[in-house]
N, C-alpha and C positions, 0 to 999 in steps of 0.2 A: 258474735264477732268479738266479744270481750276477751281481753288478754287473760290467759290462764297460766299459772305457774305450778310446776311439780317440783317439790324439794327432794333432792337425792343426796343421801349421805354415804360417801364411799369409805372403804377401809374399816368397816365395822368388824371388830374382832376382840377377843378377851383382853388384849394388851393395848387397846386404844386409850385416848386421853379421857378418862372417866371424870376427871374434875370438871372439864369444860362440858362434857356431854350431859352431866346432870342438870346444869343450867338450861341447856337447850331442850332436853327432854321435858322438863317442867313446863317450859313455855309452849312447846308443841301440844302437850296435853291440855293446858289451860285454854289455848286458842283453838283446840280441836282441829289441828292440822295433821294430815295423815301422809307422812313422807314415804319415800322409797328407801329402804335400808339395805345397802349393798353389803352383805355379810360374807366374809371369807370363811369357808368351812374349816380349814386347817392351816392357819397362818404360819408361814415359815420365813416371812420377810422381817429381818432384824430392824429395819427402819421404822416399822410399825409397832415395835415393842416399847411403848411409852410408859405404861403402868402395868401392874400385875394383880388384877383381881382373880378370883377363882373361876375356872372354866364352868363349873356348875352354875355360878351366879350369872355368867354371861348367857348361857342358853336359857336360863329362867327369864332373863330380860328379853331375849328374842321371842320366846313364846308369849310374853306379856305384850310386846309390840304387835305381834300378829293377832292376838285376841282383841286388841283395840281397833283393828281394821287397817293397820299399817301394812304396806306391801313389803315382802321380804324378797330381796334380790340375791341371786347366786353370783357372787363376786369372785369368779375364778375358782381355783382349788386351793393352792398354797401361796399364791401371790409371789411366785418365784419366776423371774424372767429367764426363759431358756433359749430364745432365738432373738435375732436382730431384725425380725420382720415387722413391718408397720401394719400389716393386715389391710382390711377393707377400707379404713378411713385414714390411715396414714398419719395419725397425729404424733406418734412416737415410734421410733425404730427399735422397739423391744416388745416381746410378747411372751406370755405363758402358754399360748396356744398356736398362733398363726405360724404356718410353715411346718408344724409337726405332722408326722404321718397320722392317718385317720385312726388307726388302732390305738396309738398312744393318746390321742385326744379323747377317744371314747373311754378308755380306762380312767383317765383323770376326771372326766365329767361324771362317770358312773360313781366313782369314789366320792366325789363332792356331793352329789345328790343323796347318796346313801347316808352320809354324815347328817344331812338335814333330816332325812326320814327317821334315822335312829333317835334324833332329838325331838321328834314329833313336830317338825317345822316343814312347811310346804314352800319350796322355792318357786316363785311365780314369774320372775323376770331375770333375764341374763344381763349382767353388767360386767363387761370385760375389763380386767386390770389393764391400765394404760390405753384403754379404748382399742385394743389390738386383738383381732380375731379374724378368721377367714370364712369362706363359704363352707368349708368342711365343718367348722365349729357350729355354724348355724344349722346345717343338716343333721348333725348328731343331737343337738339340743332339741330340735323339733321331734326327732325320733324318741327322745327320752321324756317328752311331754312339756318342755319349756318353750313356749311359742310366742313369748313377748320379749323384745329386745329394747333396751334403753341405750340408744346410740344413733349416730347419723346426723346429717344436716337436712332439716326440713322445717317448714313453718307449722305444719299440722301432722299428727300421727297418720299412719296409713297401714293397710294390710297388703302384703305382696302376693304373688301368684301361688305361692306355696302355703298360704294361710298363716304366715308369721306376721304378727303385729309389731310395727316399728314405732317406738315413741322417741322422737329425736332428743338429743342432748346437745344444747348449743352454747350455754353460757355458764359462767362460774360465779356470778354475783347478780344482785337485783338491778334491773334496769327498767326505765319507763319505755314500754313498747306498745305500739298501737293495736296490735292484734296477734293472734297465733297462740300456740301451746308451747311453752318454753320450760325445759328442764334445767334447773339450777343445780350444778354439781358442787357439793361442799366437801372439803377436806379440812376438818377442824383440829386435827392432832396438834398442829403447831401454831394455832391462832394465838395472838396476843390478847391481853385483856381488852384493849381498845377494839380489836377486830371482833371479838365476841360480843361486846356491848353494841357495836354498830349493827351486827347481824340480828341481835335480839330486837333492836329498835325497828329494823326493816321487817321483821316478822309481823309486827303490829301495823306498820305503815301499809303493807301490801296484803293484809290478811284476807280481804274480800276477793283477791285474785287466786287464792290457792285452790287446787283441786287434787284429787287422788287418782292413782293409776287405775283403780277399778272403775271409776266414773269415766275416765278417758277411753278405756277399752270399750265400754258399752257404747259410747257416742261414735267412735271411729272404727268399730269392728268391720264395717263394710266399706270403708272409704278406700278408694283406689286412686293412685296418682294419675293425673292427666297431664297434658303438655304444659298447662299453666303452672301446676305444682312443680313439675320438673324444672321449668325455667326459674321459678322463684327459689327453689332449693339450690340450684346451681349458683345463683347470685349470692345467696346466703353463705354457701360454702366458701366462695371466693372472698367474700367480705371477712369471714372469720379467719381464713388463712392469711390474708394480707394484714388484717388488724393485729394479729398476735405479734409478729415481729416489730410492727410499728410501736405497739405498747411497750415491748421489751426495750426498744431503742430509747423511748421517751423516759422510761425508768432509769436506764443507764446514764442518760444525759443529765437527769435531775440529780442523780447520785454524784456524778462528776462535778456538777456545779456546787454541791454542798461541800465536797472535798476542797475545792479551790477557795471557797469563802471561809472555811474553818481556819482559826488561828493555828499556825504551825507550832508544834511542840519544840521547846528549846533543845538544842543538841548538846549532849554532855561533852565536856572537854576531858582530856586525859586526867587532869588534876581532880575533876569532879567524880570520875568513875571509880 
């Protein structure tokens, strides 16, 4: 019943923030934490072009991570949003896959997996950009041999009737939780120095709670959801959906308070300008 954390790093690509990543990578290796690395096969998203190392260096790093026992995830194809569909979980109304015809989705997924195989990397888990995909995406992935999905609202992983293992992704930062398996989704490209330092401290604080995707799959490969799971999962989903706008409102209110309390800048007169 002990709480377990899976670390998931999204938007892994040749142009990610390598300055921050090198600090995180060193800590993960020192602490023997094995995260899920969501790798974009052919990034075309300009917002993720933070730095410019060589592509060869990048794939050498991916092979190094996999050799250490880290899990490599298939994070879409080009990370380009083509529809305004929210998909199965409705977190964001944009998608690289949801709503596209089956033949188009299959071409994109085959191209993505081919890039991995050409680089001698095995994609083990599906991680959808913007958490947006549909039942067609899941069907094609299963056909192509990717039968683990990192997404959804649940307290524990489970396997569905089609043999697909679902490892839920519920939170974006460390929390004290009484039980369950929780995936922490990390986007470090724009982290400040303070955010990076706090995360590194949390790695040590929660180190005994970390687990790896491979271990979780072994434990929950035969777990099916019952009525108790479904009820708990529904409550969790509602809590997350309600909590997100509340947190955003709280941040906005705090920011407005800071603006009101800040001293006003003097207004220049015509003589001064």
